[in-house]
VOGU-3710 file (C-alpha; in Angstrom, 3 decimals, decimal comma):
1> msvaallpia> -0,144/-0,104/0,195  2,883/2,302/0,639  3,708/2,018/-3,277  0,689/2,561/-4,017  0,305/5,783/-2,409  3,648/6,966/-3,582  3,081/5,889/-7,576  0,207/8,472/-8,216  2,666/11,022/-7,249  6,088/9,621/-8,816
11> vplvaaglsm> 4,884/8,305/-12,113  3,233/11,634/-13,586  6,802/13,485/-12,638  8,690/10,809/-14,383  6,411/10,930/-17,229  6,723/14,684/-17,145  10,827/14,407/-17,451  10,337/11,870/-20,142  8,295/13,847/-22,356  10,123/16,869/-21,749
21> allgrlraqr> 13,179/14,719/-23,099  11,240/13,792/-26,067  9,706/16,968/-26,973  10,461/16,320/-30,714  8,628/12,894/-30,693  4,774/13,283/-30,202  4,503/9,569/-30,794  6,783/8,678/-27,941  5,078/11,479/-25,685  1,866/9,931/-26,223
31> aigiaasaat> 3,030/6,335/-25,564  4,655/7,612/-22,116  0,805/9,278/-21,501  -1,083/6,035/-21,470  1,583/4,158/-19,781  1,844/6,905/-16,985  -2,256/7,014/-17,017  -2,650/2,997/-16,934  -0,299/2,954/-14,072  -1,417/5,694/-11,888
41> ltaavwllig> -5,115/4,641/-12,249  -4,064/1,069/-11,609  -2,102/2,657/-8,555  -5,385/4,473/-7,455  -7,544/1,544/-7,803  -5,349/-0,675/-5,793  -4,925/2,208/-3,210  -8,587/2,433/-2,947  -9,342/-1,328/-2,363  -6,487/-1,319/0,098
51> vhhggpvtvv> -8,256/1,078/2,418  -11,477/0,074/2,145  -10,661/-3,125/3,298  -7,303/-2,158/5,584  -8,035/1,293/6,524  -6,052/4,341/6,007  -2,556/4,187/4,644  0,466/6,519/6,198  3,611/6,857/4,361  6,227/8,866/5,848
61> vgaweapigi> 8,365/9,990/2,635  12,350/9,594/3,527  11,782/8,040/7,030  11,386/11,447/8,198  8,679/11,222/10,855  6,168/13,893/11,423  6,096/17,144/12,142  9,668/17,172/10,511  9,110/14,695/7,518  6,538/14,570/5,030
71> slvadrlsav> 3,767/12,334/5,469  1,166/10,884/2,856  -2,146/9,785/3,945  -4,447/7,911/2,138  -8,237/7,295/3,593  -11,561/6,415/2,126  -12,034/10,234/0,967  -8,750/11,022/-0,610  -8,650/7,439/-2,323  -12,329/7,318/-3,967
81> llvvaevmla> -11,432/11,142/-5,234  -8,126/9,837/-6,616  -9,536/7,097/-8,582  -12,163/9,599/-10,190  -9,396/12,275/-10,612  -7,260/9,651/-12,349  -10,237/8,438/-14,476  -10,751/11,764/-16,157  -6,846/12,852/-16,341  -6,735/9,851/-18,312
91> gvlafamgrr> -10,233/10,495/-20,577  -8,899/14,010/-21,111  -5,518/12,954/-22,298  -7,187/10,705/-24,736  -9,501/13,559/-25,874  -6,309/15,828/-26,378  -4,389/13,602/-28,272  -7,482/12,858/-31,020  -7,598/16,514/-31,436  -6,657/18,317/-34,774
101> gdersmrffh> -4,322/21,000/-34,231  -0,607/22,103/-33,890  1,500/19,190/-33,190  4,174/21,876/-31,890  1,873/23,043/-29,283  0,878/19,446/-28,259  4,228/18,263/-27,492  4,553/20,759/-24,581  0,936/20,071/-23,512  2,166/16,426/-22,456
111> pvyhvlaagv> 4,690/17,218/-19,915  2,748/20,000/-18,234  -0,254/17,651/-18,104  1,587/14,955/-16,152  3,026/17,706/-13,497  -0,651/19,041/-13,070  -1,357/15,495/-12,579  1,160/14,951/-10,051  -0,028/18,110/-8,208  -3,435/16,707/-7,731
121> aisfltgdlf> -2,234/13,595/-6,147  -0,217/15,816/-3,780  -3,333/17,716/-2,785  -5,550/14,658/-2,474  -2,950/12,470/-0,446  -0,882/15,151/1,642  -1,108/14,703/5,718  0,207/18,341/6,258  -0,619/21,756/5,592  2,834/22,592/3,846
131> tlfvgfevml> 2,238/20,004/1,256  -0,761/20,678/0,244  0,538/24,279/-0,134  3,118/22,742/-2,307  0,267/20,522/-4,182  -1,751/23,723/-5,121  1,374/25,476/-6,491  2,204/22,266/-8,626  -1,062/22,387/-10,040  -0,960/26,533/-10,564
141> masyvllthr> 2,195/26,291/-12,051  1,324/23,807/-14,882  -1,990/25,612/-15,053  -0,744/28,760/-15,999  1,621/27,106/-18,473  -1,625/25,337/-20,228  -3,643/28,539/-20,252  -1,317/30,945/-21,817  1,262/28,540/-23,831  0,930/29,488/-27,323
151> adaarvrsti> -2,323/32,048/-26,916  -2,808/34,782/-28,547  -3,234/38,476/-26,879  -6,674/38,279/-26,435  -6,350/35,098/-24,335  -3,674/35,908/-22,365  -5,405/38,793/-21,455  -8,427/37,046/-20,073  -6,154/34,691/-18,065  -4,125/37,650/-16,135
161> tyvvvglvas> -6,790/37,688/-13,626  -6,486/33,749/-12,645  -2,793/34,471/-12,526  -3,022/37,482/-10,212  -5,825/35,956/-8,015  -3,554/32,281/-7,939  -0,692/34,119/-6,471  -2,713/36,263/-3,756  -4,466/33,136/-2,561  -0,886/31,437/-2,402
171> vfflvaialt> 0,330/34,337/-0,404  -2,726/34,042/1,728  -1,954/30,232/2,247  1,654/30,833/3,207  0,542/33,486/6,053  -2,347/30,747/7,263  0,584/28,328/7,441  2,685/30,554/9,076  0,144/31,541/11,510  -1,023/27,565/12,289
181> yaatgtvdla> 2,530/26,903/13,111  3,193/29,994/15,280  0,096/28,602/17,355  0,412/25,175/17,339  4,207/24,544/16,380  3,026/22,049/13,709  1,172/22,149/10,470  0,860/18,325/10,441  -2,884/17,574/10,019  -2,774/14,816/12,657
191> elasrldtvp> -1,351/16,660/15,257  -3,018/19,990/14,226  -6,535/17,989/15,124  -5,399/17,540/18,861  -3,233/20,684/19,217  -6,123/23,374/17,920  -8,040/22,510/20,882  -5,313/24,023/23,156  -5,096/27,446/21,321  -7,366/30,437/21,918
201> ssvrsllalt> -10,570/30,591/20,466  -10,027/33,898/18,750  -6,567/32,576/17,327  -8,704/29,232/16,103  -11,351/31,359/14,510  -8,781/33,620/12,949  -7,101/30,576/11,237  -10,303/28,900/10,367  -11,384/32,203/8,333  -8,083/32,221/6,881
211> tlvvfgikaa> -8,095/28,972/5,293  -11,938/29,179/4,343  -10,705/32,414/2,296  -7,744/30,143/0,874  -9,791/27,284/-0,064  -12,657/29,374/-0,884  -10,944/31,179/-3,522  -9,340/27,906/-4,982  -12,986/26,375/-5,028  -14,632/29,543/-6,824
221> vfplffwlpd> -17,062/30,237/-4,050  -19,226/33,382/-3,388  -17,695/36,123/-3,676  -14,507/34,780/-4,424  -15,713/33,410/-7,901  -15,232/36,228/-10,272  -11,771/35,064/-11,536  -12,979/31,577/-13,123  -16,069/32,510/-15,749  -13,535/34,642/-17,582
231> sypaapapvt> -10,628/32,546/-17,276  -11,730/29,055/-18,120  -13,617/29,807/-21,454  -10,400/31,010/-22,831  -8,644/27,747/-22,595  -8,338/25,254/-25,150  -11,242/22,405/-24,607  -8,933/19,970/-23,149  -7,822/22,330/-20,458  -10,871/23,669/-19,545
241> aifaglltkv> -12,209/19,998/-19,084  -9,800/19,033/-16,539  -9,539/22,533/-14,849  -13,732/22,703/-14,665  -13,315/18,727/-13,715  -10,768/18,591/-11,063  -8,992/21,966/-9,776  -12,120/23,428/-8,074  -12,966/20,415/-6,435  -9,407/20,030/-4,832
251> gvyailrtrt> -10,558/23,070/-3,062  -13,726/21,760/-2,013  -11,961/18,701/-0,609  -9,283/21,437/1,500  -12,581/22,751/2,905  -13,984/19,489/3,742  -11,021/18,148/5,155  -10,472/21,144/7,130  -13,773/21,815/8,602  -14,183/18,462/9,585
261> llfaedgpse> -10,645/17,607/10,935  -9,601/20,991/12,231  -12,453/23,309/12,689  -15,354/21,231/13,554  -18,605/23,248/14,832  -21,382/21,887/17,117  -24,099/22,554/14,328  -24,647/24,003/10,991  -22,497/27,084/10,186  -24,708/30,103/9,205
271> lllvvagatm> -21,780/31,561/7,623  -21,430/28,545/5,171  -24,950/28,405/4,370  -24,870/31,713/3,437  -21,882/31,461/1,593  -23,470/27,799/-0,086  -26,493/29,921/-1,043  -25,320/32,767/-2,604  -22,480/30,629/-4,763  -25,850/28,993/-6,028
281> vagvlgaiaq> -27,319/31,742/-6,788  -24,920/33,662/-8,578  -23,364/31,052/-10,702  -26,852/29,894/-11,968  -28,105/33,675/-12,436  -24,858/34,114/-14,740  -24,932/31,189/-16,687  -28,812/32,173/-17,598  -27,265/35,652/-18,741  -24,720/33,809/-21,017
291> ddikrilsfh> -24,748/33,264/-24,680  -21,702/30,902/-25,064  -21,371/27,286/-24,358  -18,440/27,368/-22,164  -19,126/30,372/-20,353  -22,465/28,873/-19,249  -21,023/25,914/-18,096  -18,155/27,889/-16,546  -20,831/29,778/-14,324  -22,451/26,193/-13,458
301> ivsqigymim> -18,920/25,249/-12,090  -19,782/28,192/-9,619  -23,192/27,294/-9,071  -22,426/23,514/-8,595  -20,106/24,053/-5,770  -22,646/25,993/-3,671  -24,384/22,607/-3,433  -21,348/20,866/-1,884  -20,636/23,783/0,319  -24,313/23,308/1,604
311> gialftaasl> -23,405/19,703/2,692  -20,000/20,922/4,645  -22,194/23,417/6,196  -24,840/21,316/7,479  -22,346/19,279/8,909  -24,341/16,070/9,545  -23,190/12,556/8,816  -25,978/12,519/6,088  -24,647/15,880/4,564  -21,082/15,096/4,455
321> aatvfyvvhh> -21,958/11,807/2,904  -23,886/13,618/0,230  -21,091/15,860/-0,148  -18,821/13,127/-1,273  -21,455/11,556/-3,342  -21,629/14,927/-5,188  -18,229/15,656/-5,626  -17,533/12,396/-7,417  -20,753/13,302/-9,614  -19,652/16,541/-10,639
331> iavktslfli> -16,418/15,766/-11,244  -17,257/13,369/-13,827  -20,653/15,052/-15,087  -18,575/18,544/-15,540  -15,955/17,055/-17,356  -17,930/15,572/-20,127  -20,289/18,829/-20,609  -16,873/20,519/-21,248  -15,315/17,850/-23,524  -18,705/17,902/-25,588
341> ggliedvegt> -18,447/21,485/-25,704  -14,852/21,032/-27,308  -16,218/18,816/-29,719  -18,768/21,492/-30,894  -16,172/23,887/-31,135  -14,023/21,673/-33,156  -16,698/21,079/-35,900  -18,741/24,230/-35,608  -16,039/26,593/-35,062  -17,464/28,450/-32,331
351> gslrriggla> -19,617/27,819/-29,144  -21,911/30,521/-29,420  -25,334/29,403/-29,409  -26,467/32,637/-32,308  -23,883/30,874/-34,786  -24,458/27,176/-34,169  -27,819/25,630/-34,430  -29,681/21,957/-35,566  -27,034/19,815/-34,145  -29,309/17,318/-32,962
361> rsrpllaalf> -30,070/16,656/-36,635  -26,639/17,277/-37,997  -24,556/15,820/-35,225  -26,979/13,295/-33,521  -24,050/11,527/-31,376  -23,199/14,818/-30,109  -26,965/15,498/-28,642  -26,718/11,821/-27,403  -24,043/12,366/-25,519  -24,877/16,057/-24,161
371> lpaalslagl> -28,258/15,105/-23,220  -27,700/12,715/-20,176  -24,904/15,068/-19,016  -27,193/18,060/-19,238  -29,837/16,248/-17,487  -27,524/15,007/-14,433  -26,230/18,595/-14,041  -29,863/19,742/-13,369  -30,927/17,194/-11,167  -33,374/15,040/-13,173
381> ppfsgfvakl> -33,770/11,297/-12,327  -32,537/9,025/-12,857  -29,108/10,349/-13,153  -26,450/10,867/-10,984  -27,263/14,760/-9,935  -30,651/13,527/-8,662  -29,354/11,395/-6,225  -26,723/13,890/-5,267  -29,090/16,931/-5,046  -31,804/14,353/-3,004
391> alveagvsag> -29,354/13,543/-0,230  -28,610/16,606/0,236  -31,915/18,023/0,633  -33,115/15,369/2,636  -30,268/16,096/4,884  -30,932/19,787/4,737  -34,873/18,879/5,958  -33,470/16,447/8,643  -31,470/19,496/9,747  -34,080/21,927/9,690
401> swaivgvsvt> -32,511/23,985/7,303  -35,191/25,058/5,430  -33,943/28,302/3,830  -30,916/26,322/2,218  -33,217/23,889/0,770  -35,459/26,168/-0,936  -32,275/27,506/-2,468  -31,121/24,589/-3,724  -34,228/23,437/-5,066  -35,163/26,548/-7,242
411> vslltlvsmt> -31,324/26,786/-8,488  -32,022/22,962/-9,613  -34,787/24,137/-11,592  -32,576/27,099/-12,914  -30,141/25,011/-14,248  -32,203/23,101/-16,044  -33,642/26,603/-17,685  -30,147/27,022/-18,541  -29,287/23,697/-20,051  -32,660/24,114/-21,956
421> kiwngaflge> -31,385/27,075/-23,575  -28,046/25,365/-24,704  -30,469/22,426/-25,904  -32,621/24,667/-27,662  -30,099/26,803/-29,100  -27,657/24,588/-30,210  -29,339/21,313/-31,127  -32,909/22,063/-32,213  -32,353/26,164/-33,241  -31,007/27,468/-36,377
431> pegppavaer> -27,948/29,741/-36,843  -28,807/33,192/-37,096  -25,854/34,119/-39,399  -23,343/32,300/-41,573  -21,525/29,111/-40,108  -18,337/30,049/-38,507  -16,274/27,488/-40,752  -16,867/27,010/-44,661  -16,588/23,223/-44,890  -18,382/20,384/-42,976
441> rklpvlstaa> -15,717/19,031/-40,294  -16,116/15,470/-39,054  -16,242/14,510/-35,422  -12,652/13,429/-34,444  -12,664/9,828/-33,546  -10,488/9,474/-30,436  -11,907/12,837/-28,923  -15,354/11,619/-29,477  -14,840/8,363/-28,000  -12,885/9,537/-25,239
451> aaavvavgla> -15,877/12,162/-24,442  -18,355/9,250/-24,887  -16,150/7,110/-22,239  -16,466/10,021/-19,853  -20,217/10,367/-20,346  -20,142/6,690/-19,635  -18,495/7,150/-16,158  -21,202/9,797/-15,156  -23,853/7,263/-16,129  -22,023/4,590/-13,771
461> vaavagplld> -22,277/6,882/-11,331  -26,069/6,827/-11,172  -26,093/3,104/-11,973  -24,099/2,386/-8,715  -25,656/5,031/-6,627  -26,779/2,852/-3,779  -23,555/1,265/-2,965  -21,416/4,775/-3,847  -23,877/6,342/-1,158  -23,078/3,829/1,145
471> yagdtaaglg> -19,329/4,009/1,071  -19,735/7,850/1,154  -21,834/7,377/4,448  -18,977/5,191/5,698  -16,538/7,691/4,329  -18,029/10,610/6,339  -18,311/8,613/9,938  -14,477/8,492/9,232  -13,239/11,929/8,294  -12,577/12,728/11,987
481> aavveeap> -14,296/15,022/13,968  -17,901/14,430/15,522  -20,338/15,577/13,238  -23,847/16,458/14,257  -26,689/14,123/14,149  -29,498/14,253/12,226  -32,557/15,720/14,067  -35,561/13,232/14,773
//
């Protein structure tokens, strides 16, 4: 199990180095990418099975014990999210390999993409705050390159906010780590869980607020989400898909981990409930106002994050289990929607709803892929989004938090409205002007197959919703701090 915990970090880093050494050989880079994805996914599944049957796995890197050394910890939560992340990383990599485009640009994509994958694994597996900071920085450095590499001036301008906000968040994170170490003498999460009880309540509240701001920026919660809707649509489709599926969910994971382990409360957090509701509303209203597929989907990232924060804010066993399930569902569904949006842009030359139309007739395969993912995002049965939202609503009703339940149901209906807007505009309607491309383009076979596979993962989440919810319930029970029992 120790080897399984190290491989998801070590393999992508080695793959990145080999890909850099083979910049002029795209086929070799692709072979390395396939091998690395297979190895890391196998290791993640192996780790999940081991954690499920044998309990948490802790690896002390270099034989240096905490708090001096670096510890990697895999429990039920980090293991299941790592498996889903590796599946998405493999799917998006296959999608990128199948796209038409500049091979010179793609040869730089591979090494940076592997670095991003290593950063995601570090963030999920770390056992201390400073290594979590390192994981975030590895992801950010890779994301900067992926966003701006071979970009034109307009795209660079649109990503400046992302870069600046990322740097500001990094500074805040370092301040939070410094304050935590000054107050407790450690940044190891296991030791912090016991030492924070001995610090003054005012200091503990300051640390909780500081970390919430940092991770709130990463997760794009209200009012810290302003950077996302302008930055993500400017990126190439594979980059946007993996950003949408994973990066914000790493922020949610950090909030979930710290709220349950370090800053547990006696009941629902009013602050987080307000943040959750505002995030849902701001995101869905922004989505309804847009007329471009990627911008609509980008605002929905924000809106859906609100549901996850709702589960954390309620802080019951049922709500935390629903949050775990929601994160798994959303990673798959949101990644698939951005991949389908990328396919639409590839063949139609634009994602503007005014410039495309009739895809249900001309591209029935795209319609068949889009519909289940869109309905799942909106929370319609029998898809995974319905199961996730129903579990959250039930947890909210049990906790007596009627206001957030009402907001969540209303936002779900508005999400359906915006998904209907895409369906009517892109798949049923007629374009208002001439097509963006002169010739009819064929769907890239490998990219389409990769998108279909990711859609299938989302459908599989719905198919195994019962066992997965049971797993999420066991995960919630082992998150560390005691949670509030549901009201009778």
